C-alpha positions in Angstrom: 105.4 79.9 70.7 106.3 78.7 73.9 104.0 76.0 75.5 101.6 77.3 78.2 102.9 75.6 81.6 99.3 76.7 83.2 97.6 74.2 85.4 100.2 71.4 86.3 99.1 67.9 86.6 101.0 67.6 89.5 101.9 69.6 92.6 105.7 70.7 92.8 105.9 70.8 96.3 109.4 71.9 96.1 108.2 75.4 95.2 106.4 75.2 98.4 108.6 74.3 100.8 111.2 76.8 99.2 108.4 79.5 100.0 107.6 78.3 103.3 111.4 78.5 104.5 111.7 81.9 103.3 108.3 82.5 105.0 109.9 81.1 108.5 113.2 83.4 107.4 110.1 86.4 107.6 109.0 85.5 110.7 112.7 85.4 112.3 113.5 88.5 110.8 110.9 90.7 111.9 110.9 89.1 115.6 114.5 90.6 115.9 113.3 93.6 114.0 110.4 94.1 116.7 113.2 93.4 119.4 115.7 95.5 118.1 113.8 98.5 116.5 110.5 98.8 118.2 110.5 97.3 122.2 114.8 98.6 122.3 116.5 101.8 120.8 120.0 102.3 119.4 121.1 99.2 118.7 122.3 99.4 115.1 121.1 96.2 114.2 119.5 97.3 111.0 122.4 99.0 109.6 124.7 94.9 110.2 125.8 93.8 107.1 124.1 90.3 107.7 121.0 91.8 108.5 120.7 93.8 105.4 122.0 90.8 103.7 119.5 88.6 105.1 116.4 90.9 104.5 117.3 91.2 101.2 117.4 87.4 100.9 114.3 86.3 102.5 112.7 89.6 100.1 114.3 87.9 96.7 113.1 84.8 97.8 109.4 85.8 97.3 109.5 87.9 94.6 111.4 85.1 92.7 108.9 82.1 93.8 106.1 84.5 93.2 107.2 85.0 89.9 107.6 81.2 89.2 104.1 80.8 90.6 102.7 82.9 88.1 103.2 80.2 85.8 100.6 77.7 87.7 98.1 80.5 88.5 94.7 80.2 87.3 93.2 83.5 88.7 96.0 85.9 88.9 94.2 88.9 88.3 91.8 88.3 91.1 94.8 87.0 93.8 96.2 90.4 92.7 93.4 92.0 94.0 92.9 89.9 97.1 96.7 90.4 97.3 96.6 94.2 97.2 93.7 94.6 99.5 95.7 92.3 101.8 98.5 95.1 101.9 96.4 98.1 102.5 94.9 96.4 105.4 98.6 96.4 106.8 98.8 99.9 105.5 95.8 100.8 107.8 96.7 98.9 110.8 100.5 100.1 111.1 99.5 103.3 110.3 96.7 103.5 113.1 98.4 101.4 115.6 102.4 102.3 114.9 102.7 105.7 112.6 106.4 105.4 113.0 107.0 102.1 111.5 103.8 102.6 108.7 104.1 100.6 105.3 103.3 102.1 102.1 103.4 99.8 99.2 104.8 96.7 100.7 105.6 93.4 99.9 102.1 92.6 99.4 100.8 95.4 97.0 103.6 95.0 95.4 103.1 91.2 94.6 99.7 91.9 94.0 100.7 94.7 91.2 103.1 92.5 89.8 100.2 89.5 89.4 98.2 92.2 87.2 100.6 94.2 85.4 102.1 90.3 84.0 98.8 89.0 83.5 97.5 90.7 80.2 101.1 90.2 79.3 101.1 86.6 79.7 100.8 86.0 75.9 103.4 87.9 74.9 105.7 87.0 77.9 105.3 83.0 76.3 107.0 83.9 73.0 110.1 85.2 74.7 112.3 82.2 75.0 112.5 81.6 78.2 116.7 82.1 78.9 116.5 85.3 77.1 113.7 86.5 79.2 115.3 85.2 82.4 118.5 87.2 81.3 117.3 90.3 80.4 114.6 90.4 83.3 117.9 90.6 85.5 119.8 92.6 83.8 116.9 95.1 84.1 116.7 94.8 87.9 120.2 95.5 88.0 120.0 98.4 86.2 117.1 99.8 87.5 117.5 98.7 90.8 118.5 102.3 91.8 116.1 104.0 90.7 114.1 104.7 94.1 116.6 106.3 95.2 117.2 109.0 91.8 119.7 107.4 89.3 120.0 104.5 87.0 123.4 102.2 87.2 124.3 98.8 88.4 123.2 98.2 91.6 125.3 100.4 93.7 127.2 102.0 90.7 125.3 105.3 89.5 125.5 105.9 85.5 123.2 108.9 85.6 121.1 110.4 88.1 117.0 110.7 87.1 114.9 114.0 86.3 114.0 115.8 89.9 110.4 116.0 88.8 109.9 112.1 88.7 110.1 112.7 92.5 107.6 115.0 93.3 104.8 113.3 94.8 104.3 110.9 97.3 101.4 109.5 94.6 104.6 107.9 92.2 106.2 106.2 95.0 104.6 102.8 94.2 105.7 103.0 90.5 109.4 103.4 91.9 109.6 107.5 92.3 109.5 108.1 96.1 109.5 112.1 97.1 111.9 112.9 99.6 109.2 113.1 102.6 108.0 109.5 102.0 108.8 106.9 104.3 107.7 103.1 104.4 109.3 100.5 106.9 108.3 98.0 104.0 108.5 99.4 100.5 108.9 97.3 97.2 107.8 99.8 94.0 107.0 98.4 90.8 110.3 99.3 89.9 113.0 97.9 90.1 111.0 94.8 91.8 108.7 93.3 88.5 111.7 92.5 86.5 112.8 90.0 89.4 109.6 88.9 89.3 109.2 88.6 86.2 112.8 86.5 86.1 111.0 83.9 87.8 108.6 83.3 85.4 111.3 82.4 82.9 113.6 81.1 85.0 110.9 78.1 85.7 110.0 77.8 82.4 114.0 77.6 82.1 114.0 74.8 84.2 110.9 73.1 82.6 112.6 73.2 79.0 115.5 71.4 80.6 113.2 68.6 82.1 114.8 69.7 85.7 111.1 70.0 87.1 110.7 66.8 88.3 113.3 67.5 91.1 110.6 69.7 92.1 107.9 67.3 93.3 109.8 66.5 95.6 108.1 66.9 99.6 109.6 68.4 102.8 106.7 68.1 104.8 106.9 70.8 107.5 107.9 73.6 104.6 105.3 72.4 102.2 102.8 73.0 104.8 103.9 76.7 105.4 104.0 77.8 101.7 100.9 76.5 101.4 99.8 78.7 104.1 102.0 81.5 103.2 99.5 84.9 103.3 97.1 84.0 106.2 100.5 83.0 108.8 102.1 86.5 106.9 98.9 88.4 107.9 99.0 86.8 111.5 102.6 86.5 112.3 103.3 89.8 113.2 100.3 90.8 115.6 101.0 87.7 117.1 105.0 88.8 117.5 104.0 91.9 119.0 101.9 90.8 121.5 104.2 88.0 122.8 106.5 90.9 123.3 104.6 92.9 124.7 103.5 90.8 127.7 106.7 89.9 128.1 107.7 93.7 128.0 104.9 94.3 130.7 106.1 91.3 133.0 109.4 91.9 133.0 
């Protein structure tokens, strides 16, 4: 049985700093998104290759780091409930304020559900060899990446289509089976993203087993601070950005 990594005696500041770096990237991305998609029209910014790569990098960073942090979480189920509540708040606000930009099952809801799903399985996950768990998780993520688009394959390479009845109801969207009329500007279903989350969980156990965790005690002050206040900054950054852009729009 692998030794539990919960409740570390030291804080791994570099994990906070990496989370802070990902958050700064997300704030900048949302600033650009708001400028080009809400306060401008027809720019084609969303379809630019660099935009797509940037967006995927940010999301994958958050999910992997959340999986890493799951190793240290004292109350993951309670944390999951809090994240889901914040996610539902974002859904309500976006549906009421900007229906065309509504968020249904966004990143916060996913992370909340991932913690709540992984928590009862943690004792079993600890019995899996970390390197094997990390590799299997990444492979499952790759093979199931196309499930929300109706197929199983390897990222963009389709192996076979899934039955259409799985995509017949909006209620199944959170699992990874969105209906044809489902739309969300921020959408991270359980399948395939739970496996990227688990890859982060196992990756840290590999790092710990290799005694490489000592490198994560290093502190990068600015990003460390941001990383320790991720949730509140995440909740506030979009209203602040929108408010500033609205004032600029009125004055210009």
